[in-house]
C-alpha positions as a Python dict, from the first residue, in 0.01 Angstrom:
ca = {
    (1, 'M'): (0, 0, 0),
    (2, 'E'): (207, -13, -316),
    (3, 'S'): (-34, 201, -515),
    (4, 'S'): (-32, 478, -254),
    (5, 'L'): (347, 470, -239),
    (6, 'Q'): (377, 497, -615),
    (7, 'T'): (126, 784, -623),
    (8, 'A'): (325, 970, -360),
    (9, 'G'): (648, 903, -542),
    (10, 'A'): (504, 1030, -865),
    (11, 'S'): (359, 1343, -703),
    (12, 'A'): (696, 1425, -550),
    (13, 'G'): (881, 1344, -872),
    (14, 'L'): (1087, 1081, -692),
    (15, 'P'): (1148, 711, -757),
    (16, 'L'): (1024, 471, -492),
    (17, 'P'): (1342, 376, -299),
    (18, 'V'): (1216, 39, -180),
    (19, 'H'): (1048, -257, -346),
    (20, 'I'): (719, -372, -195),
    (21, 'D'): (570, -684, -345),
    (22, 'R'): (221, -644, -494),
    (23, 'R'): (87, -942, -304),
    (24, 'A'): (238, -817, 20),
    (25, 'A'): (73, -478, -38),
    (26, 'R'): (-270, -635, -4),
    (27, 'L'): (-212, -666, 370),
    (28, 'S'): (-113, -384, 602),
    (29, 'G'): (198, -417, 816),
    (30, 'Q'): (-21, -477, 1121),
    (31, 'A'): (-212, -755, 942),
    (32, 'Q'): (115, -921, 840),
    (33, 'G'): (232, -891, 1200),
    (34, 'R'): (-81, -1066, 1325),
    (35, 'L'): (-23, -1346, 1075),
    (36, 'Y'): (329, -1392, 1209),
    (37, 'V'): (204, -1402, 1570),
    (38, 'A'): (-52, -1667, 1466),
    (39, 'A'): (231, -1870, 1311),
    (40, 'L'): (428, -1838, 1636),
    (41, 'I'): (135, -1962, 1844),
    (42, 'I'): (92, -2264, 1614),
    (43, 'N'): (467, -2325, 1633),
    (44, 'D'): (468, -2313, 2014),
    (45, 'V'): (157, -2532, 2054),
    (46, 'V'): (267, -2803, 1811),
    (47, 'L'): (631, -2814, 1917),
    (48, 'S'): (553, -2801, 2290),
    (49, 'L'): (320, -3098, 2245),
    (50, 'L'): (588, -3276, 2044),
    (51, 'A'): (840, -3204, 2321),
    (52, 'F'): (614, -3363, 2584),
    (53, 'L'): (562, -3672, 2367),
    (54, 'T'): (931, -3703, 2276),
    (55, 'A'): (1024, -3679, 2645),
    (56, 'A'): (781, -3963, 2726),
    (57, 'W'): (922, -4180, 2447),
    (58, 'V'): (1283, -4118, 2552),
    (59, 'R'): (1210, -4170, 2922),
    (60, 'Y'): (1038, -4507, 2886),
    (61, 'T'): (1189, -4647, 2565),
    (62, 'L'): (1560, -4564, 2543),
    (63, 'P'): (1806, -4731, 2784),
    (64, 'L'): (1951, -4409, 2926),
    (65, 'P'): (2168, -4420, 3242),
    (66, 'G'): (1976, -4343, 3558),
    (67, 'F'): (1636, -4432, 3406),
    (68, 'N'): (1451, -4751, 3501),
    (69, 'L'): (1285, -4886, 3186),
    (70, 'G'): (1076, -5127, 3390),
    (71, 'A'): (912, -4847, 3590),
    (72, 'K'): (545, -4778, 3539),
    (73, 'P'): (499, -4466, 3324),
    (74, 'S'): (408, -4168, 3539),
    (75, 'I'): (312, -3894, 3299),
    (76, 'P'): (-14, -3704, 3258),
    (77, 'S'): (-262, -3824, 2998),
    (78, 'L'): (-246, -3694, 2643),
    (79, 'T'): (-579, -3518, 2697),
    (80, 'L'): (-444, -3334, 3001),
    (81, 'I'): (-124, -3238, 2817),
    (82, 'L'): (-312, -3117, 2509),
    (83, 'F'): (-591, -2923, 2681),
    (84, 'A'): (-421, -2806, 3001),
    (85, 'F'): (-41, -2803, 2988),
    (86, 'V'): (7, -2674, 2632),
    (87, 'P'): (-247, -2388, 2668),
    (88, 'L'): (-84, -2302, 3002),
    (89, 'W'): (253, -2273, 2831),
    (90, 'V'): (112, -2050, 2557),
    (91, 'L'): (-40, -1827, 2826),
    (92, 'I'): (300, -1805, 2998),
    (93, 'F'): (465, -1725, 2665),
    (94, 'A'): (215, -1443, 2609),
    (95, 'S'): (262, -1304, 2962),
    (96, 'L'): (638, -1280, 2900),
    (97, 'G'): (584, -1079, 2581),
    (98, 'L'): (681, -1354, 2336),
    (99, 'Y'): (395, -1257, 2106),
    (100, 'Q'): (455, -882, 2123),
    (101, 'R'): (602, -716, 1816),
    (102, 'R'): (878, -533, 2003),
    (103, 'N'): (1027, -864, 2125),
    (104, 'L'): (1024, -1043, 1789),
    (105, 'L'): (1246, -1063, 1480),
    (106, 'G'): (1555, -905, 1629),
    (107, 'G'): (1830, -995, 1876),
    (108, 'T'): (1844, -1299, 2102),
    (109, 'Q'): (1603, -1173, 2370),
    (110, 'E'): (1331, -1384, 2212),
    (111, 'Y'): (1530, -1705, 2266),
    (112, 'S'): (1614, -1601, 2622),
    (113, 'G'): (1242, -1547, 2677),
    (114, 'V'): (1166, -1900, 2548),
    (115, 'F'): (1417, -2043, 2798),
    (116, 'K'): (1254, -1850, 3082),
    (117, 'A'): (897, -1931, 2970),
    (118, 'T'): (958, -2305, 2942),
    (119, 'G'): (1124, -2304, 3283),
    (120, 'I'): (820, -2135, 3437),
    (121, 'G'): (599, -2381, 3249),
    (122, 'I'): (779, -2680, 3397),
    (123, 'L'): (758, -2524, 3743),
    (124, 'S'): (383, -2476, 3692),
    (125, 'I'): (343, -2844, 3602),
    (126, 'V'): (536, -2943, 3916),
    (127, 'I'): (301, -2730, 4126),
    (128, 'L'): (-3, -2883, 3953),
    (129, 'G'): (144, -3226, 4024),
    (130, 'F'): (95, -3173, 4396),
    (131, 'M'): (-272, -3093, 4344),
    (132, 'R'): (-551, -3347, 4307),
    (133, 'P'): (-666, -3516, 4088),
    (134, 'V'): (-341, -3470, 3894),
    (135, 'S'): (-71, -3718, 3992),
    (136, 'A'): (285, -3603, 4029),
    (137, 'P'): (467, -3648, 3693),
    (138, 'A'): (796, -3836, 3675),
    (139, 'R'): (1096, -3613, 3734),
    (140, 'G'): (1284, -3761, 3438),
    (141, 'W'): (991, -3683, 3208),
    (142, 'L'): (974, -3324, 3337),
    (143, 'L'): (1345, -3258, 3281),
    (144, 'L'): (1339, -3414, 2935),
    (145, 'S'): (1023, -3216, 2849),
    (146, 'W'): (1199, -2894, 2943),
    (147, 'F'): (1506, -2987, 2740),
    (148, 'F'): (1310, -3082, 2427),
    (149, 'A'): (1076, -2783, 2461),
    (150, 'I'): (1371, -2544, 2459),
    (151, 'I'): (1526, -2716, 2157),
    (152, 'Y'): (1205, -2757, 1957),
    (153, 'V'): (1041, -2422, 2025),
    (154, 'T'): (1363, -2222, 1982),
    (155, 'S'): (1445, -2405, 1658),
    (156, 'G'): (1093, -2347, 1526),
    (157, 'R'): (1108, -1976, 1605),
    (158, 'F'): (1456, -1956, 1452),
    (159, 'L'): (1329, -2109, 1126),
    (160, 'L'): (1022, -1883, 1122),
    (161, 'R'): (1250, -1584, 1163),
    (162, 'R'): (1461, -1699, 868),
    (163, 'V'): (1142, -1728, 659),
    (164, 'V'): (1039, -1373, 751),
    (165, 'Y'): (1388, -1241, 672),
    (166, 'A'): (1370, -1404, 329),
    (167, 'L'): (1023, -1256, 271),
    (168, 'R'): (1144, -911, 375),
    (169, 'R'): (1404, -922, 99),
    (170, 'R'): (1112, -980, -140),
    (171, 'G'): (900, -694, -10),
    (172, 'Y'): (690, -867, 256),
    (173, 'F'): (669, -775, 624),
    (174, 'L'): (802, -425, 561),
    (175, 'S'): (689, -118, 751),
    (176, 'P'): (716, 208, 549),
    (177, 'A'): (928, 452, 752),
    (178, 'L'): (1029, 817, 743),
    (179, 'I'): (1342, 961, 904),
    (180, 'I'): (1286, 1300, 1068),
    (181, 'G'): (1599, 1508, 1020),
    (182, 'T'): (1872, 1526, 758),
    (183, 'N'): (2196, 1573, 951),
    (184, 'S'): (2485, 1324, 968),
    (185, 'E'): (2307, 1115, 1233),
    (186, 'A'): (1995, 1088, 1014),
    (187, 'Q'): (2210, 978, 719),
    (188, 'S'): (2390, 725, 941),
    (189, 'L'): (2052, 583, 1042),
    (190, 'A'): (1954, 550, 675),
    (191, 'E'): (2285, 380, 597),
    (192, 'Q'): (2245, 121, 872),
    (193, 'L'): (1882, 47, 788),
    (194, 'Q'): (1962, 4, 419),
    (195, 'L'): (2252, -229, 498),
    (196, 'W'): (2020, -447, 706),
    (197, 'Q'): (1758, -559, 457),
    (198, 'T'): (1603, -781, 723),
    (199, 'S'): (1530, -496, 966),
    (200, 'G'): (1168, -473, 850),
    (201, 'L'): (1188, -96, 803),
    (202, 'A'): (1153, 32, 447),
    (203, 'V'): (1295, 385, 462),
    (204, 'L'): (1113, 603, 209),
    (205, 'G'): (1296, 929, 267),
    (206, 'F'): (1356, 1221, 501),
    (207, 'V'): (1146, 1500, 649),
    (208, 'S'): (1313, 1831, 734),
    (209, 'N'): (1261, 2205, 738),
    (210, 'Q'): (1624, 2260, 646),
    (211, 'I'): (1624, 2158, 279),
    (212, 'E'): (1383, 2167, -13),
    (213, 'P'): (1168, 1863, -98),
    (214, 'G'): (1329, 1651, -370),
    (215, 'T'): (1685, 1729, -257),
    (216, 'P'): (1894, 1408, -240),
    (217, 'V'): (2012, 1333, 116),
    (218, 'Y'): (2157, 981, 113),
    (219, 'K'): (2202, 771, -202),
    (220, 'N'): (1855, 714, -350),
    (221, 'L'): (1675, 872, -54),
    (222, 'A'): (1567, 1235, -69),
    (223, 'A'): (1384, 1493, 139),
    (224, 'L'): (1011, 1442, 89),
    (225, 'G'): (876, 1747, 267),
    (226, 'S'): (886, 1973, 569),
    (227, 'M'): (748, 1921, 917),
    (228, 'D'): (425, 2088, 804),
    (229, 'D'): (388, 1812, 542),
    (230, 'L'): (439, 1526, 788),
    (231, 'E'): (71, 1452, 845),
    (232, 'E'): (3, 1437, 471),
    (233, 'L'): (311, 1221, 405),
    (234, 'V'): (208, 972, 675),
    (235, 'R'): (-145, 948, 534),
    (236, 'R'): (-47, 931, 166),
    (237, 'W'): (237, 681, 206),
    (238, 'D'): (73, 464, 476),
    (239, 'V'): (373, 528, 701),
    (240, 'E'): (392, 303, 1008),
    (241, 'E'): (731, 410, 1149),
    (242, 'L'): (866, 757, 1231),
    (243, 'I'): (1235, 758, 1320),
    (244, 'L'): (1355, 1076, 1489),
    (245, 'A'): (1723, 1171, 1456),
    (246, 'T'): (1728, 1343, 1792),
    (247, 'S'): (2049, 1539, 1735),
    (248, 'A'): (1884, 1710, 1435),
    (249, 'L'): (1573, 1821, 1623),
    (250, 'S'): (1497, 2065, 1901),
    (251, 'Q'): (1323, 1955, 2216),
    (252, 'E'): (1014, 2150, 2113),
    (253, 'T'): (1001, 1972, 1776),
    (254, 'I'): (1034, 1628, 1936),
    (255, 'L'): (754, 1705, 2182),
    (256, 'A'): (533, 1836, 1902),
    (257, 'I'): (583, 1515, 1700),
    (258, 'F'): (505, 1308, 2008),
    (259, 'R'): (182, 1500, 2071),
    (260, 'Q'): (81, 1447, 1710),
    (261, 'F'): (178, 1081, 1661),
    (262, 'G'): (292, 937, 1994),
    (263, 'V'): (-46, 792, 2094),
    (264, 'R'): (-162, 665, 1754),
    (265, 'P'): (-180, 284, 1756),
    (266, 'A'): (-97, 263, 1383),
    (267, 'I'): (224, 469, 1420),
    (268, 'N'): (540, 347, 1591),
    (269, 'L'): (752, 639, 1707),
    (270, 'R'): (1125, 570, 1747),
    (271, 'L'): (1389, 804, 1886),
    (272, 'S'): (1754, 752, 1798),
    (273, 'S'): (2006, 740, 2078),
    (274, 'G'): (2176, 1048, 1939),
    (275, 'L'): (2533, 1117, 2046),
    (276, 'F'): (2525, 828, 2296),
    (277, 'E'): (2519, 583, 2005),
    (278, 'I'): (2862, 712, 1906),
    (279, 'I'): (3038, 770, 2235),
    (280, 'T'): (2923, 474, 2440),
    (281, 'T'): (2785, 123, 2436),
    (282, 'G'): (2614, 135, 2772),
    (283, 'M'): (2457, 391, 3004),
    (284, 'Q'): (2324, 410, 3356),
    (285, 'V'): (2065, 658, 3478),
    (286, 'K'): (2100, 769, 3838),
    (287, 'E'): (1938, 1050, 4031),
    (288, 'V'): (2173, 1304, 4186),
    (289, 'A'): (2005, 1571, 4398),
    (290, 'S'): (1671, 1456, 4248),
    (291, 'V'): (1805, 1516, 3898),
    (292, 'P'): (1823, 1209, 3664),
    (293, 'L'): (2171, 1206, 3511),
    (294, 'V'): (2313, 966, 3252),
    (295, 'Q'): (2649, 808, 3333),
    (296, 'V'): (2860, 677, 3046),
    (297, 'N'): (3015, 333, 3095),
    (298, 'Q'): (3383, 306, 3009),
    (299, 'V'): (3355, -56, 2891),
    (300, 'R'): (3067, -253, 2743),
    (301, 'L'): (3077, -550, 2982),
    (302, 'T'): (3095, -492, 3356),
    (303, 'G'): (3025, -684, 3674),
    (304, 'T'): (2830, -1006, 3626),
    (305, 'D'): (2831, -975, 3246),
    (306, 'W'): (3210, -961, 3238),
    (307, 'A'): (3238, -1257, 3477),
    (308, 'I'): (2994, -1464, 3265),
    (309, 'K'): (3182, -1376, 2947),
    (310, 'T'): (3518, -1467, 3104),
    (311, 'V'): (3399, -1804, 3240),
    (312, 'F'): (3230, -1885, 2909),
    (313, 'D'): (3545, -1800, 2708),
    (314, 'L'): (3786, -1993, 2927),
    (315, 'T'): (3562, -2298, 2960),
    (316, 'L'): (3495, -2318, 2587),
    (317, 'A'): (3861, -2255, 2499),
    (318, 'F'): (3970, -2531, 2739),
    (319, 'F'): (3741, -2792, 2583),
    (320, 'L'): (3828, -2681, 2229),
    (321, 'A'): (4198, -2707, 2305),
    (322, 'L'): (4146, -3047, 2466),
    (323, 'L'): (3966, -3178, 2158),
    (324, 'A'): (4177, -3007, 1893),
    (325, 'W'): (4535, -3061, 2013),
    (326, 'P'): (4602, -3356, 1775),
    (327, 'L'): (4473, -3144, 1485),
    (328, 'F'): (4680, -2852, 1612),
    (329, 'L'): (5002, -3058, 1601),
    (330, 'G'): (4916, -3203, 1258),
    (331, 'L'): (4852, -2857, 1109),
    (332, 'A'): (5174, -2723, 1257),
    (333, 'L'): (5361, -3004, 1082),
    (334, 'V'): (5204, -2950, 737),
    (335, 'V'): (5260, -2573, 757),
    (336, 'R'): (5630, -2633, 818),
    (337, 'V'): (5657, -2895, 542),
    (338, 'D'): (5458, -2698, 283),
    (339, 'S'): (5681, -2391, 272),
    (340, 'P'): (5990, -2262, 456),
    (341, 'G'): (5933, -2023, 742),
    (342, 'P'): (5785, -2009, 1093),
    (343, 'I'): (5476, -2210, 1188),
    (344, 'F'): (5295, -1915, 1343),
    (345, 'Y'): (5225, -1567, 1214),
    (346, 'R'): (5207, -1289, 1472),
    (347, 'R'): (4996, -985, 1383),
    (348, 'R'): (4989, -663, 1585),
    (349, 'V'): (4619, -591, 1655),
    (350, 'M'): (4395, -369, 1867),
    (351, 'G'): (4263, -492, 2200),
    (352, 'L'): (4045, -377, 2487),
    (353, 'N'): (4062, -2, 2570),
    (354, 'G'): (4308, 64, 2287),
    (355, 'S'): (4576, -178, 2408),
    (356, 'Q'): (4771, -368, 2142),
    (357, 'F'): (4880, -731, 2139),
    (358, 'Y'): (5004, -998, 1900),
    (359, 'G'): (4729, -1217, 1758),
    (360, 'Y'): (4843, -1569, 1664),
    (361, 'K'): (4759, -1761, 1348),
    (362, 'F'): (4905, -2048, 1153),
    (363, 'R'): (5118, -1900, 877),
    (364, 'T'): (4928, -1912, 548),
    (365, 'M'): (5162, -1702, 330),
    (366, 'V'): (5510, -1731, 189),
    (367, 'T'): (5782, -1540, 374),
    (368, 'N'): (5866, -1315, 74),
    (369, 'G'): (5511, -1186, 46),
    (370, 'D'): (5618, -819, 32),
    (371, 'E'): (5829, -881, -278),
    (372, 'I'): (5540, -1060, -452),
    (373, 'L'): (5300, -779, -364),
    (374, 'A'): (5543, -514, -489),
    (375, 'A'): (5532, -682, -831),
    (376, 'H'): (5151, -641, -843),
    (377, 'P'): (5069, -273, -768),
    (378, 'E'): (4698, -325, -848),
    (379, 'L'): (4674, -593, -578),
    (380, 'K'): (4863, -374, -335),
    (381, 'A'): (4613, -93, -393),
    (382, 'E'): (4321, -331, -341),
    (383, 'L'): (4476, -460, -18),
    (384, 'E'): (4517, -106, 116),
    (385, 'R'): (4153, -34, 33),
    (386, 'T'): (3982, -353, 161),
    (387, 'H'): (4252, -522, 375),
    (388, 'K'): (4165, -846, 190),
    (389, 'L'): (4261, -1004, -144),
    (390, 'K'): (4031, -1260, -303),
    (391, 'E'): (4311, -1391, -527),
    (392, 'D'): (4624, -1348, -318),
    (393, 'P'): (4943, -1482, -480),
    (394, 'R'): (5117, -1482, -142),
    (395, 'V'): (4895, -1756, 5),
    (396, 'T'): (5042, -2108, 13),
    (397, 'R'): (4860, -2428, -91),
    (398, 'V'): (4809, -2532, 269),
    (399, 'G'): (4723, -2172, 354),
    (400, 'R'): (4426, -2173, 116),
    (401, 'F'): (4287, -2484, 282),
    (402, 'L'): (4342, -2341, 631),
    (403, 'R'): (4171, -2014, 542),
    (404, 'K'): (3875, -2182, 373),
    (405, 'Y'): (3787, -2371, 691),
    (406, 'S'): (3921, -2106, 936),
    (407, 'L'): (4173, -2355, 1075),
    (408, 'D'): (4445, -2091, 1062),
    (409, 'E'): (4274, -1923, 1359),
    (410, 'L'): (4314, -2216, 1600),
    (411, 'P'): (4626, -2062, 1765),
    (412, 'Q'): (4410, -1769, 1876),
    (413, 'L'): (4295, -1994, 2160),
    (414, 'I'): (4629, -1891, 2313),
    (415, 'N'): (4511, -1529, 2302),
    (416, 'V'): (4185, -1632, 2470),
    (417, 'F'): (4375, -1797, 2756),
    (418, 'K'): (4585, -1480, 2789),
    (419, 'R'): (4252, -1283, 2807),
    (420, 'E'): (4351, -1071, 2509),
    (421, 'M'): (4066, -1212, 2299),
    (422, 'S'): (3725, -1375, 2337),
    (423, 'V'): (3592, -1676, 2152),
    (424, 'V'): (3310, -1455, 2018),
    (425, 'G'): (3354, -1084, 1958),
    (426, 'P'): (3417, -810, 1699),
    (427, 'R'): (3669, -855, 1418),
    (428, 'M'): (4036, -854, 1507),
    (429, 'I'): (4183, -548, 1330),
    (430, 'A'): (4527, -394, 1290),
    (431, 'P'): (4595, -40, 1424),
    (432, 'E'): (4595, 102, 1069),
    (433, 'E'): (4241, -30, 1015),
    (434, 'L'): (4107, 170, 1308),
    (435, 'A'): (4069, 479, 1089),
    (436, 'M'): (3817, 292, 873),
    (437, 'Y'): (3585, 268, 1176),
    (438, 'D'): (3559, 649, 1189),
    (439, 'H'): (3380, 755, 1512),
    (440, 'W'): (3271, 396, 1578),
    (441, 'D'): (3621, 316, 1706),
    (442, 'L'): (3507, 445, 2047),
    (443, 'N'): (3267, 152, 2066),
    (444, 'L'): (3493, -106, 1906),
    (445, 'L'): (3759, -87, 2176),
    (446, 'T'): (3517, -142, 2467),
    (447, 'V'): (3520, -522, 2419),
    (448, 'P'): (3799, -765, 2327),
    (449, 'P'): (3806, -899, 1968),
    (450, 'G'): (3682, -1251, 1896),
    (451, 'I'): (3792, -1558, 1703),
    (452, 'T'): (3445, -1563, 1547),
    (453, 'G'): (3161, -1314, 1539),
    (454, 'L'): (2869, -1174, 1345),
    (455, 'W'): (3102, -1078, 1061),
    (456, 'Q'): (3207, -1442, 1011),
    (457, 'V'): (2856, -1590, 1011),
    (458, 'S'): (2725, -1314, 782),
    (459, 'G'): (2948, -1372, 482),
    (460, 'R'): (3307, -1367, 613),
    (461, 'S'): (3545, -1197, 371),
    (462, 'E'): (3271, -1127, 115),
    (463, 'V'): (3102, -876, 348),
    (464, 'P'): (3180, -513, 241),
    (465, 'Y'): (3393, -323, 490),
    (466, 'A'): (3121, -73, 583),
    (467, 'E'): (2890, -362, 666),
    (468, 'R'): (3164, -530, 872),
    (469, 'V'): (3179, -214, 1085),
    (470, 'Q'): (2803, -218, 1138),
    (471, 'L'): (2810, -589, 1223),
    (472, 'D'): (3067, -520, 1493),
    (473, 'M'): (2858, -232, 1630),
    (474, 'R'): (2546, -449, 1631),
    (475, 'Y'): (2724, -720, 1828),
    (476, 'I'): (2864, -475, 2085),
    (477, 'R'): (2531, -302, 2146),
    (478, 'N'): (2330, -625, 2172),
    (479, 'W'): (2572, -856, 2354),
    (480, 'S'): (2427, -1138, 2558),
    (481, 'L'): (2536, -1492, 2635),
    (482, 'W'): (2254, -1612, 2411),
    (483, 'L'): (2393, -1408, 2123),
    (484, 'D'): (2736, -1569, 2171),
    (485, 'I'): (2581, -1918, 2169),
    (486, 'H'): (2375, -1830, 1862),
    (487, 'I'): (2686, -1710, 1676),
    (488, 'L'): (2882, -2021, 1774),
    (489, 'L'): (2613, -2252, 1638),
    (490, 'R'): (2603, -2058, 1310),
    (491, 'T'): (2985, -2058, 1294),
    (492, 'V'): (2991, -2438, 1283),
    (493, 'M'): (2778, -2444, 968),
    (494, 'V'): (2967, -2155, 804),
    (495, 'V'): (3305, -2324, 864),
    (496, 'I'): (3182, -2661, 736),
    (497, 'R'): (3059, -2501, 412),
    (498, 'G'): (3386, -2309, 375),
    (499, 'H'): (3208, -2030, 184),
    (500, 'G'): (3323, -1670, 182),
    (501, 'A'): (3676, -1717, 321),
    (502, 'Y'): (3992, -1626, 132),
}
């Protein structure tokens, strides 16, 4: 693959914009995908078996409440588990699409699918238990098997995904891609894909009839040819992904590309969401007078989703407040003793649907911060540009400690109880920061801000501002309860390490 890419780059007089490892180039993207699916099957078989065995050990060895240790073990034989139950689970996993490329290496749908698949697997074992010659398994063993299967299989898939992400940064598991179109939407697509090095798409350049080949379009990416050259570019560069910027193309052009590439198994054709990506975070299609029309949602979370999010936020905030109130009182005391001034800092921030509210934090700065900043014009300029200072002379001694471990944000639980914030959500921003979100502000204000979020578990203050915006957009578009749980688990590790906060 690498040799063909370099030949194409040389023939076009352009540098290769992505790095593809020589060893990775020996296998096509499809072959690498099959290797990953094989690794997933091994992961699911081994860890499902381990879950069954762990459940048996816990059920009949540990003195857990409600379990009778003196009871005769009532679990299927190891042979039956290994050659019947585990293959059955793998078959269920496959039927739910957990080995299909479109459901892997992105979002939390994969973990949701594991939860569903293991539940169906347990139900299948219960049904088999009522059939002869299989005896009915112990209920405690079944429940523990389900619990351990979810934990083990999900953890294994999570670790495999981290391995693939690391390999993608080194040139493995990359699919060469071309963006069709060169307008602002096409450039925005290139920007987002380059920011996310773990996306698996290696954008090589653009295809358009509007500009000459070799013309720079976005950073190191240039136009590589016209629509008439598309077939040759796909063949020469071993392209596996065609990404259509729909707002840059006519309906006739899109249909022509689909006729040419839409049914080829080696080509994955992707259409951008066009203007809808900018003006909304959710759509509904409904027929009116036999005409399918798209309705734009005013908010991202509605109905059941909003109810689930609300219950999750309030329940989690209640237990956090219950556990953390002694720490809360202790921090309030040290803030007051460390430097004169109020205990809390109130910041005017943006909320749902453009409303504004005061977000609470423990005060981490001295009260004469404006005077200190006025004496350092270079720091003032940096603050206006990034809204963060790595070396901020206004921060107190206690404030540095609070910021490092995000303890200054504990009072935001008050905002959660007032339903102004969520536990997990986009970054909390001031009204003056809204301009830095450009047209993405229409999406940002469709969900309440969060105490933690993708931005915090992806580098915290060290993440560039443009990437923070894209992290927020990614969270809003892909929200699910599983994503919130995933972010919370990662937040614990990020906070413990104390890296990236200032």
